C-alpha positions in Angstrom: -15.3 -23.0 -50.5 -16.2 -24.6 -47.2 -12.7 -25.3 -46.0 -12.0 -21.8 -47.7 -14.6 -20.2 -45.4 -13.9 -21.9 -41.8 -10.0 -21.1 -42.6 -10.9 -17.3 -43.2 -13.2 -17.4 -40.0 -16.3 -15.7 -42.1 -19.6 -15.6 -40.0 -22.5 -18.0 -40.0 -24.4 -15.8 -42.7 -21.9 -16.7 -45.0 -21.9 -20.4 -44.6 -26.0 -20.3 -44.4 -26.1 -18.4 -47.8 -23.8 -21.1 -49.6 -25.4 -23.7 -47.7 -29.0 -22.3 -49.5 -27.5 -22.4 -52.9 -26.5 -26.0 -52.4 -29.9 -26.9 -51.2 -32.4 -24.8 -53.2 -33.6 -27.6 -55.2 -34.7 -29.2 -52.2 -36.5 -26.6 -50.9 -38.6 -25.9 -54.2 -39.5 -30.6 -53.1 -40.2 -30.0 -49.6 -41.6 -26.9 -49.0 -39.9 -23.5 -47.5 -40.3 -24.1 -44.0 -38.6 -27.8 -44.0 -35.9 -26.8 -46.1 -35.2 -23.7 -43.8 -35.1 -26.0 -40.8 -32.9 -28.8 -43.1 -30.5 -25.0 -43.8 -30.4 -24.3 -39.6 -29.0 -27.7 -38.5 -26.1 -27.5 -40.9 -25.5 -24.2 -40.0 -25.5 -25.1 -36.2 -23.1 -28.5 -36.8 -20.7 -26.5 -39.2 -20.5 -23.7 -36.4 -19.8 -26.5 -33.5 -16.8 -27.5 -36.2 -15.9 -24.0 -36.1 -16.0 -23.9 -32.5 -14.0 -27.0 -32.0 -11.3 -26.1 -34.7 -10.8 -22.9 -32.9 -10.7 -24.4 -29.7 -7.7 -26.3 -30.9 -6.1 -23.2 -32.1 -6.2 -21.7 -28.9 -4.9 -25.0 -26.9 -1.8 -25.2 -29.4 -0.8 -21.6 -28.7 -1.2 -21.8 -25.0 -4.8 -19.7 -24.8 -7.4 -22.3 -23.7 -10.4 -20.8 -22.4 -11.6 -22.0 -19.3 -14.4 -24.6 -19.9 -18.1 -23.9 -18.5 -18.9 -27.6 -17.9 -15.2 -28.1 -16.1 -15.2 -29.0 -12.8 -14.2 -25.3 -11.7 -14.7 -22.7 -14.8 -18.1 -21.2 -16.2 -17.4 -20.3 -20.2 -14.9 -17.1 -20.3 -14.0 -16.3 -24.3 -11.1 -15.6 -25.2 -11.5 -13.0 -28.0 -9.8 -10.5 -30.3 -10.7 -6.3 -30.3 -13.3 -6.2 -33.0 -13.7 -3.4 -35.2 -16.4 -0.7 -34.8 -19.6 -1.8 -35.8 -22.6 0.6 -37.3 -24.3 -0.8 -33.5 -21.5 0.9 -31.7 -22.0 3.9 -28.8 -20.1 6.2 -27.9 -19.7 4.4 -24.0 -18.2 1.2 -25.5 -21.8 -0.6 -25.8 -22.6 -2.9 -28.6 -26.5 -3.5 -29.3 -27.0 -6.7 -31.1 -30.3 -8.2 -32.2 -29.0 -11.3 -30.6 -26.2 -12.5 -29.0 -25.4 -15.6 -30.6 -25.5 -18.9 -28.1 -22.0 -20.4 -27.9 -23.3 -24.4 -27.4 -25.0 -26.4 -29.0 -26.6 -30.0 -27.5 -26.8 -31.3 -31.1 -30.7 -31.1 -31.2 -31.7 -27.5 -32.3 -31.4 -26.5 -28.0 -29.0 -24.3 -27.1 -27.3 -24.7 -23.4 -25.8 -21.5 -22.9 -27.5 -18.2 -24.4 -25.6 -14.9 -23.5 -27.5 -11.9 -23.0 -24.2 -9.6 -21.9 -21.2 -10.2 -22.7 -17.5 -8.3 -21.8 -14.8 -8.3 -24.4 -11.2 -7.5 -23.3 -12.7 -4.4 -21.2 -9.6 -2.5 -20.2 -9.7 0.9 -17.9 -6.8 2.6 -15.8 -6.7 5.9 -13.7 -3.1 7.3 -13.9 -0.9 5.0 -13.4 -3.2 2.2 -11.8 -4.4 -0.5 -14.2 -8.1 -1.3 -12.7 -9.0 -3.9 -15.5 -6.9 -5.7 -17.6 -8.5 -7.7 -20.7 -11.9 -8.3 -19.1 -13.8 -10.7 -20.4 -17.0 -12.8 -19.6 -20.5 -14.1 -20.4 -23.9 -13.7 -18.2 -26.5 -16.4 -19.8 -30.1 -15.9 -19.9 -31.4 -16.5 -16.3 -27.8 -16.8 -15.0 -27.1 -16.2 -11.3 -23.4 -15.0 -10.8 -21.8 -13.4 -8.3 -18.7 -11.1 -9.0 -16.3 -11.0 -6.2 -13.0 -9.7 -5.0 -11.6 -7.0 -2.7 -13.0 -3.5 -1.8 -11.3 -1.1 -4.5 -10.5 -3.7 -6.8 -13.3 -2.2 -9.6 -15.9 -4.2 -9.1 -18.6 -1.2 -8.6 -16.9 0.6 -11.4 -17.1 -2.6 -13.8 -21.2 -2.8 -13.3 -21.0 1.6 -13.9 -19.3 -0.5 -17.4 -21.6 -2.7 -18.3 -24.5 -0.1 -17.8 -23.0 2.1 -20.4 -22.5 4.7 -17.7 -18.7 4.8 -17.7 -16.8 4.3 -20.8 -13.6 1.6 -20.9 -10.5 2.6 -22.4 -10.7 -0.6 -25.0 -12.9 -3.2 -25.1 -16.4 -3.8 -25.7 -19.4 -4.5 -23.7 -22.2 -6.6 -26.4 -25.8 -6.4 -25.3 -28.9 -8.7 -26.5 -30.9 -6.3 -28.5 -34.0 -4.8 -26.1 -31.8 -6.1 -22.8 -33.8 -3.9 -19.9 -31.2 -3.2 -17.7 -31.3 -2.7 -13.7 -28.6 -1.3 -11.4 -28.8 -1.5 -7.3 -26.1 1.5 -6.3 -25.1 1.8 -3.1 -26.5 5.5 -1.9 -30.3 6.2 -2.0 -31.4 9.9 -2.4 -35.5 10.8 -3.1 -37.4 13.8 -2.9 -38.0 14.9 1.1 -41.6 14.2 0.8 -41.8 10.9 -0.7 -42.9 7.8 1.8 -41.6 4.4 1.0 -44.7 3.5 -1.1 -45.1 6.4 -3.2 -41.2 5.9 -4.1 -41.2 2.2 -4.6 -44.5 3.0 -6.6 -41.9 5.0 -9.4 -41.3 1.8 -10.5 -44.6 1.9 -12.7 -44.3 5.4 -13.3 -44.3 4.7 -17.3 -47.8 2.7 -16.9 -48.9 5.5 -14.3 -48.7 8.2 -17.0 -50.7 6.1 -19.5 -53.5 5.1 -16.8 -53.6 9.2 -16.5 -53.8 9.9 -20.1 -56.5 7.2 -20.1 -58.5 8.7 -17.4 -58.3 12.2 -19.2 -59.6 10.2 -22.6 -62.2 8.7 -20.9 -63.2 12.5 -19.5 -63.3 13.6 -22.8 -65.4 11.3 -24.0 -68.1 12.1 -21.4 -68.1 15.3 -22.7 -67.9 15.2 -26.3 -67.7 12.5 -28.8 -64.4 11.4 -29.7 -62.2 11.3 -33.1 -61.3 8.2 -34.9 -57.7 8.7 -33.9 -58.9 9.2 -29.9 -60.6 6.2 -30.3 -57.5 4.3 -31.9 -55.5 5.7 -28.8 -58.1 4.7 -26.5 -57.6 1.2 -27.4 -54.0 0.9 -27.2 -53.8 2.7 -23.8 -56.1 0.2 -22.6 -54.4 -2.9 -23.8 -50.9 -0.8 -22.1 -52.4 -0.7 -18.7 -53.8 -4.1 -18.6 -50.6 -5.3 -20.3 -47.8 -3.2 -18.2 -49.4 -4.2 -14.8 -51.4 -1.2 -13.8 -54.1 -3.1 -12.1 -51.9 -4.7 -9.8 -49.4 -2.4 -9.3 -50.3 -0.9 -5.5 -50.6 -4.6 -4.1 -47.1 -6.2 -6.0 -45.8 -3.0 -4.3 -47.1 -3.6 -1.0 -46.1 -6.9 -1.3 -42.5 -6.1 -2.2 -42.1 -3.5 0.8 -43.7 -6.2 3.4 -40.9 -8.5 1.9 -38.0 -6.0 2.7 -39.4 -5.4 6.3 -41.7 -2.5 6.0 -44.9 -3.1 7.9 -48.1 -0.7 7.0 -47.1 2.2 9.0 -43.7 2.0 7.5 -44.8 2.4 4.0 -46.8 5.1 4.3 -44.0 7.6 6.6 -42.0 10.0 4.9 -38.7 8.7 3.6 -36.9 11.7 5.7 -38.0 10.5 8.8 -36.9 7.1 8.5 -32.9 6.4 8.5 -31.1 5.5 5.3 -30.8 2.1 5.5 -34.6 2.2 4.9 -34.0 4.1 2.0 -31.6 1.7 0.2 -34.4 -0.9 1.4 -36.8 1.4 -1.2 -34.4 1.6 -3.5 -34.3 -2.0 -3.8 -38.3 -2.5 -3.7 -38.1 0.2 -7.0 -35.2 -2.5 -8.7 -37.3 -5.3 -8.2 -40.6 -4.0 -9.0 -39.4 -2.7 -12.5 -38.4 -6.0 -13.4 -35.4 -5.3 -15.5 -34.1 -8.0 -17.8 -30.8 -8.4 -16.1 -30.2 -7.5 -12.6 -26.8 -5.8 -11.6 -27.2 -5.7 -7.4 -24.3 -4.3 -5.6 -24.3 -5.3 -1.6 -28.6 -5.9 -1.6 -28.2 -7.5 1.8 -26.8 -4.5 3.1 -29.2 -2.8 6.1 -31.4 -5.8 6.1 -32.5 -7.9 8.9 -32.6 -11.6 8.6 -36.2 -12.3 8.0 -35.5 -9.9 4.7 -32.3 -11.3 3.6 -34.1 -14.8 3.7 -36.9 -13.5 1.6 -34.8 -11.8 -0.7 -32.8 -15.2 -1.0 -36.2 -16.8 -2.3 -37.4 -13.8 -4.4 -33.9 -13.8 -6.4 -33.6 -17.2 -6.5 -37.2 -17.7 -8.3 -36.4 -14.4 -10.4 -37.2 -14.7 -14.0 -34.3 -12.9 -15.3 -30.4 -12.8 -15.2 -28.5 -11.5 -12.1 -25.2 -10.4 -11.9 -24.5 -9.7 -7.7 -22.0 -8.1 -5.3 -22.0 -9.7 -2.3 -20.1 -10.6 0.7 -22.4 -12.8 2.6 -21.5 -16.4 2.2 -24.9 -18.0 3.0 -26.5 -15.7 0.8 -24.3 -15.9 -2.7 -24.6 -20.0 -2.0 -28.1 -19.6 -1.7 -29.0 -17.4 -5.0 -25.7 -18.0 -7.3 -24.8 -20.8 -9.6 -20.7 -19.5 -10.0 -18.6 -16.8 -8.9 -16.3 -14.2 -11.2 -13.4 -13.4 -9.4 -11.7 -10.3 -9.9 -8.2 -9.4 -8.6 -5.7 -7.4 -9.7 -7.7 -6.7 -12.6 -7.6 -9.7 -14.0 -11.0 -11.8 -13.8 -11.4 -15.5 -13.0 -14.6 -17.9 -13.2 -15.4 -20.6 -11.1 -18.6 -22.7 -10.9 -18.5 -23.4 -7.1 -19.9 -23.1 -3.9 -18.0 -20.1 -1.9 -16.5 -21.9 0.3 -15.1 -24.3 -2.2 -14.5 -21.9 -4.4 -12.2 -20.3 -1.8 -10.0 -23.7 -1.2 -10.0 -24.0 -5.2 -8.3 -20.9 -5.6 -5.6 -21.7 -3.2 -5.1 -24.4 -4.8 -5.0 -23.0 -8.0 -2.6 -20.3 -6.5 -0.8 -23.0 -5.4 -0.1 -25.1 -8.7 0.8 -21.5 -10.4 3.7 -21.0 -7.5 4.7 -24.7 -8.0 4.7 -24.1 -11.8 6.7 -21.0 -11.5 9.2 -22.6 -9.3 9.7 -25.1 -11.8 10.3 -22.7 -14.7 12.6 -20.9 -12.5 14.3 -23.6 -11.7 14.8 -24.6 -15.3 16.1 -21.5 -16.4 18.8 -21.0 -13.6 19.8 -24.5 -14.9 20.1 -23.8 -18.4 21.5 -20.1 -17.9 24.6 -22.2 -16.1 24.6 -24.8 -18.8 24.6 -22.0 -21.6 27.2 -20.1 -19.6 29.8 -22.9 -19.0 30.2 -24.2 -22.6 28.9 -21.2 -25.3 32.5 -20.6 -25.3 33.5 -24.2 -26.4 33.9 -25.1 -30.2 32.7 -28.6 -29.4 29.6 -27.5 -27.4 28.4 -24.6 -29.1 25.4 -26.3 -30.9 24.6 -27.5 -27.6 24.5 -24.1 -26.1 22.4 -22.5 -29.0 19.7 -25.5 -28.7 19.3 -24.6 -24.7 19.3 -20.9 -25.8 16.3 -21.8 -27.9 14.6 -23.6 -25.3 15.3 -21.2 -22.2 13.8 -18.3 -25.5 10.3 -20.8 -25.1 10.1 -21.1 -21.5 7.3 -18.7 -19.9 6.9 -18.4 -16.2 3.0 -17.8 -15.3 2.2 -14.8 -13.1 1.2 -16.0 -10.2 -2.0 -14.5 -8.3 -1.2 -12.6 -5.5 -3.7 -11.6 -2.6 -2.7 -7.8 -2.3 -2.5 -5.7 0.5 -5.0 -6.4 3.5 -5.9 -4.8 6.6 -3.6 -4.6 9.7 -6.1 -4.3 12.7 -5.3 -3.8 16.0 -7.5 -2.2 17.9 -5.6 0.4 20.5 -7.2 -0.7 24.3 -7.2 0.5 27.5 -7.2 -1.3 31.1 -10.2 -1.2 32.7 -10.7 -2.9 36.3 -14.2 -1.5 36.8 -16.6 -4.5 37.5 -19.4 -3.4 35.1 -19.0 -1.3 31.5 -22.6 -0.6 31.2 -26.1 -0.8 33.2 -29.8 -0.3 32.1 -32.0 0.3 34.6 -36.1 1.1 33.5 -34.5 2.5 30.4 -36.8 4.8 28.5 -36.6 6.4 25.0 -39.5 7.7 22.8 -40.0 9.5 19.8 -43.2 11.9 20.3 -46.1 9.5 20.9 -44.2 6.4 19.5 -42.5 4.6 22.7 -39.1 2.9 21.2 -38.4 0.8 24.5 -39.3 0.8 28.1 -38.3 -0.5 31.2 -35.0 -1.7 29.7 -33.0 -4.2 32.0 -29.2 -5.0 30.6 -26.1 -5.6 32.3 -23.0 -5.4 30.3 -19.7 -6.5 31.9 -16.1 -5.5 30.7 -15.0 -7.9 28.2 -18.2 -8.8 27.2 -19.0 -9.2 23.0 -22.6 -8.6 23.4 -24.9 -8.7 19.9 -27.7 -6.2 20.0 -30.3 -8.4 17.7 -34.1 -7.1 16.4 -35.6 -6.4 13.5 -35.2 -3.3 11.4 -37.1 -0.2 13.4 -37.1 -1.9 17.0 -34.3 0.5 18.7 -30.9 -0.9 18.1 -29.1 1.9 16.4 -31.4 4.1 19.0 -29.9 2.0 22.0 -26.7 2.0 20.6 -26.2 5.9 20.0 -27.7 6.2 23.9 -24.6 4.3 25.2 -22.1 6.1 22.7 -23.9 9.2 24.5 -25.2 10.8 21.3 -28.6 10.4 22.0 -30.7 11.5 25.5 -32.6 8.9 27.0 -36.3 9.7 28.6 -36.5 7.8 31.5 -34.8 5.0 33.8 -31.3 5.8 34.0 -27.7 4.4 32.4 -25.1 3.5 34.5 -21.6 3.6 32.7 -18.2 2.9 34.5 -16.2 5.5 35.9 -13.5 4.9 33.5 -15.3 3.9 29.8 -13.9 5.2 27.2 -16.0 4.0 23.9 -15.4 4.3 20.3 -18.1 4.9 18.1 -18.9 3.1 14.6 -22.2 4.6 12.9 -23.9 2.6 10.7 -25.0 5.7 8.6 -23.3 8.6 8.3 -25.1 11.5 6.2 -22.4 13.4 3.8 -21.7 17.3 3.1 -20.9 18.4 -0.4 -17.7 19.4 1.6 -17.2 15.9 2.5 -17.2 14.4 -1.0 -14.8 17.1 -2.2 -12.4 16.6 0.9 -9.1 14.0 1.0 -9.1 11.4 3.3 -6.2 12.4 4.7 -7.6 15.9 5.8 -11.0 14.5 7.1 -9.5 11.9 9.1 -7.1 14.8 10.1 -10.3 17.1 10.8 -11.9 14.4 13.4 -8.6 13.9 15.3 -6.6 17.6 15.4 -4.5 16.6 18.5 -3.1 13.8 15.9 0.1 14.3 14.0 0.2 13.7 10.2 2.4 10.6 10.8 0.0 9.1 13.0 -2.8 9.6 10.4 -1.3 8.3 7.7 0.1 5.1 9.6 -3.6 4.8 10.7 -4.8 4.7 7.1 -2.0 2.9 6.2 -3.1 0.0 8.1 -6.2 0.5 6.4 -4.8 -0.2 3.0 -4.7 4.1 2.0 -0.8 4.3 1.8 1.0 6.5 -0.2 -1.2 8.6 -3.1 -4.4 7.0 -1.9 -4.4 8.9 1.4 -5.1 12.1 -0.7 -8.3 10.3 -2.9 -11.5 12.4 -2.5 -14.0 10.8 -0.2 -16.6 11.2 -2.5 -15.3 8.8 -5.0 -14.3 5.9 -2.5 -16.4 2.7 -2.9 -18.7 1.9 0.1 -16.2 -0.7 1.4 -13.4 2.0 1.1 -15.7 4.1 3.3 -16.0 1.2 5.9 -12.3 1.3 6.0 -12.0 5.1 6.8 -14.4 5.0 9.3 -12.7 1.8 11.0 -9.2 3.9 10.6 -10.6 6.5 13.2 -10.9 3.7 15.7 -7.6 3.1 15.5 -6.6 6.5 16.6 -8.6 6.8 19.5 -7.8 4.0 22.5 -10.8 2.9 24.1 -12.3 0.1 26.4 -15.4 -0.6 24.7 -16.1 -0.4 21.3 -20.4 0.3 20.1 -20.0 -0.7 16.0 -23.3 -0.6 14.4 -23.0 -2.8 11.3 -19.4 -2.8 11.2 -19.3 -5.5 8.3 -21.3 -3.4 5.8 -19.9 -2.9 2.5 -16.7 -4.8 3.6 -15.2 -8.0 1.3 -14.8 -11.5 3.2 -11.3 -11.1 4.0 -11.9 -7.8 5.6 -14.7 -9.2 7.4 -12.5 -12.3 8.9 -9.5 -9.9 9.8 -12.2 -7.6 11.6 -13.9 -10.6 13.2 -9.9 -11.5 14.4 -9.3 -8.1 15.8 -12.3 -7.6 17.3 -12.3 -11.6 19.6 -8.6 -10.1 20.1 -9.8 -7.3 21.9 -9.3 -7.1 25.2 -12.2 -4.5 26.3 -16.2 -4.8 25.5 -17.5 -4.9 22.5 -21.4 -3.8 21.7 -22.3 -4.5 18.0 -25.3 -4.7 15.4 -25.0 -7.1 12.7 -27.2 -8.9 10.3 -24.5 -11.2 9.5 -25.3 -14.9 10.8 -21.3 -16.0 10.7 -20.3 -13.0 12.4 -22.5 -13.0 15.1 -21.8 -17.0 15.8 -18.4 -16.3 16.2 -18.2 -13.3 18.0 -21.0 -12.7 20.8 -20.8 -13.8 24.5 -24.1 -12.4 25.1 -27.0 -11.1 23.0 -29.5 -8.2 23.9 -33.1 -8.4 21.9 -34.7 -5.2 21.1 -38.2 -5.7 19.5 -42.1 -4.8 21.0 -40.8 -1.9 23.3 -39.1 -4.2 25.3 -34.9 -5.0 25.8 -34.4 -8.3 26.7 -30.7 -10.4 27.9 -29.5 -13.3 27.0 -26.8 -14.8 29.2 -25.1 -16.4 26.7 -24.2 -16.9 22.7 -25.8 -16.5 19.8 -27.0 -20.4 19.9 -28.3 -19.8 23.2 -30.0 -16.9 22.3 -31.4 -18.6 18.8 -32.5 -22.0 21.2 -34.5 -19.5 24.1 -36.1 -17.7 21.5 -37.6 -21.5 20.0 -38.5 -22.3 23.1 -40.1 -18.8 24.2 -42.5 -19.2 20.6 -43.5 -22.9 21.8 -44.2 -21.7 24.9 -46.5 -18.7 23.3 -48.4 -21.6 21.4 -48.7 -23.5 24.1 -50.3 -20.3 26.3 -52.5 -19.3 23.2 -54.1 -23.3 22.9 -54.6 -23.2 26.6 -56.6 -19.4 26.4 -58.5 -20.7 23.6 -59.9 -23.8 25.5 -60.8 -21.2 28.6 -62.3 -19.1 26.9 -64.6 -21.3 25.4 -65.9 -22.2 29.0 -66.1 -18.7 30.2 -66.3 -14.9 28.7 -63.0 -13.8 27.8 -61.1 -11.1 30.1 -60.0 -7.7 28.7 -56.5 -9.2 28.9 -57.2 -12.3 26.9 -59.3 -10.4 24.2 -56.6 -8.1 23.8 -54.2 -11.4 23.4 -56.6 -13.2 21.4 -56.6 -9.7 18.9 -52.9 -10.2 18.5 -53.0 -13.8 18.0 -55.2 -12.9 15.0 -53.0 -9.8 13.6 -50.2 -13.0 13.7 -52.2 -15.1 11.9 -53.3 -12.5 9.6 -49.9 -11.0 8.7 -48.5 -14.6 8.7 -51.3 -15.6 5.8 -50.5 -11.8 4.3 -46.9 -12.8 3.7 -47.7 -16.3 2.4 -50.4 -14.8 0.0 -47.6 -12.4 -1.0 -45.4 -15.1 -2.1 -48.1 -17.3 -3.5 -48.6 -14.5 -6.2 -45.0 -14.2 -6.6 -44.6 -17.5 -7.2 -47.5 -17.4 -9.6 -46.3 -14.9 -11.4 -43.1 -15.7 -12.1 -44.4 -19.2 -13.3 -46.5 -17.1 -15.8 -43.4 -15.1 -16.8 -41.5 -18.6 -17.6 -44.9 -20.2 -19.4 -45.0 -16.8 -21.9 -41.2 -17.5 -22.6 -41.7 -21.3 -23.7 -44.7 -20.1 -25.6 -42.3 -18.1 -27.8 -40.0 -21.2 -28.5 -40.7 -22.8 -32.0 -40.5 -26.3 -30.1 -43.3 -25.6 -28.3 -45.8 -23.5 -30.4 -45.1 -26.2 -33.1 -46.7 -28.7 -30.8 -50.1 -28.7 -29.9 -50.2 -31.1 -26.8 -47.7 -29.0 -25.4 -48.9 -25.7 -26.7 -52.9 -26.5 -24.8 -51.2 -27.9 -21.8 -49.0 -24.7 -21.1 -52.0 -22.5 -22.0 -54.3 -24.3 -19.8 -51.8 -24.0 -16.8 -50.9 -20.1 -17.5 -55.2 -19.9 -17.6 -55.5 -21.4 -13.9 -52.9 -19.6 -12.9 -54.7 -16.5 -13.8 -57.3 -17.6 -11.9 -55.7 -18.0 -8.7 -53.5 -15.2 -9.2 -57.2 -13.5 -9.2 -58.1 -14.7 -6.3 -55.2 -14.4 -4.4 -55.1 -10.9 -4.9 -58.7 -10.6 -4.0 -57.2 -12.1 -0.8 -54.6 -9.8 0.0 -56.7 -6.6 -0.9 -59.5 -8.4 1.8 -56.6 -9.0 4.5 -55.2 -5.1 4.0 -58.8 -4.1 4.4 -58.9 -6.1 7.9 -55.9 -4.3 9.2 -57.2 -1.4 8.5 
């Protein structure tokens, strides 16, 4: 009976039923619970046998799945399309109570439990096959990066996983009750919304319950309530406490602070902030919602270095699962445990850091090419043998044998890198002594001064990095250099023959822009260029043939970035002004852009929060911060060294000031410095408290998960230890939240 069950491939429920019959008498003697554990143990061992048999069959037929515990791959199941089931939705999503664990260590503990699984996902647009039998699993608390070139279908796969797009075939299977959240590349908010009010919408369900609870309290003050209303009151009070209503405000403020919002920006209308700040609010809203599974599409775009470091730490400790699209090598290595490489519609898995993944993939492609070459040589050798001897009666049997061997040879498909950008910016000669000179430059928005007394000298051929925190005025200075924004004071000198090309970080799109084809959109910007010239520029950006007629609104973030780069190819210049040019670009495109800019003979002024990009390209640095523009006449490493020296010098200055203040009454200047020092100290402590709160809440979430495990709640000592730890964490959290409120009151 057992052999028949294994051969037919029936599920574990059938095995469990038969095993239950066999051990029924035992169950009566040793108790129901012990019998069930015994049955479960036997079922687990049988399931392992089934997996081994299945793998042997796959190896025999050349369909070996990548091994999760190997050096280079995580688990990607080779599954056949399943029949529709009652839990299937019309978008290709199947909801299950629990996805079956795929690996078992023999002691009752699962090594890998998937929360979401894609099986044989296929999707085509016209004659283009975008996804070809894509299969993978994301485990509980798993962290994977979905890598690949722009336009290969990464964001499309996210939409399929979310159930927003139905594949042509295949299934997405989720654990029952799985809450998913996705960060998109574009943000839209009501015009009156502030950063704080928009982020707080992550708590919208519990806020609605709190309003209902408040209304019931008002009713209780006016009349006697019914039994049903009393029951509803109890339910609501328990819900608002469980769902974090009392900590919603402090959590929202804390996450926004980590993403670079000071208190003033948190309460400012989003309509007055740039689009990059809107993306941060969208990210904050998603993180505060704490879904079980996060899908993040380019989360580091529009973030400064400090916010990227904060987000990296936050995601590393996030209690749920994470699937990430990101082209920042350091960020990916700091967060993810493996990569899924989507290329030419197929998915490969690597359990390696990003740098080693690139090396491993190059080695794998080389091995494929070598195997394909050997197979081709063998085909040619056998073909020559057959052609020579098939007509000879004495050699006919040998020829037939060679034909059979020839039929069995299969040439493995070799992965191709696909097309890449052909970047070479057209340059104009320039013989001037300077490109841009700023003298006492000043810019204000109403009563707020962005910078003043700006002094800098940018020479021909300089590669200048504009650095500083978000909102300090980098984009404002870039727009002034491009002539798109007037300055309020001082003088900006521009070389007489300077002709600039400007790449804007964020461009507001109209409905007309979204519906216009790529070709027509670029032609409108350059009416003097012929269609052939426009198509050549688009072709260099990998928009050849019918791709040039795609509507701009359907493009991914990386494809839109390439269209804007194509405009620079149609306009010869001797100065390039680039505001976040690496946003949305895949790593290969980013490296090609870096090479093209390094070879460009003209001046380049750029804003980028990509550390590797700045370190490689910059020859000079301008820092915009605190209302000042400071010039550093060296590369990015020199700038970091000088900043470190400045910090040390400032700390020594504060120490001396404190020593003098104990001997005499402070002057107004010293009082101001002391106030600034205390404010910095308060902000630092506020960030430390917020990080501690986040860490303790993540730990409590992990403890809650452990308390639900059978091996824990059946162990009194472990149960007591975890309960005591959680209670202690609760007391610490209460104290930390009180301190955070007090720190906020000090700032006010």
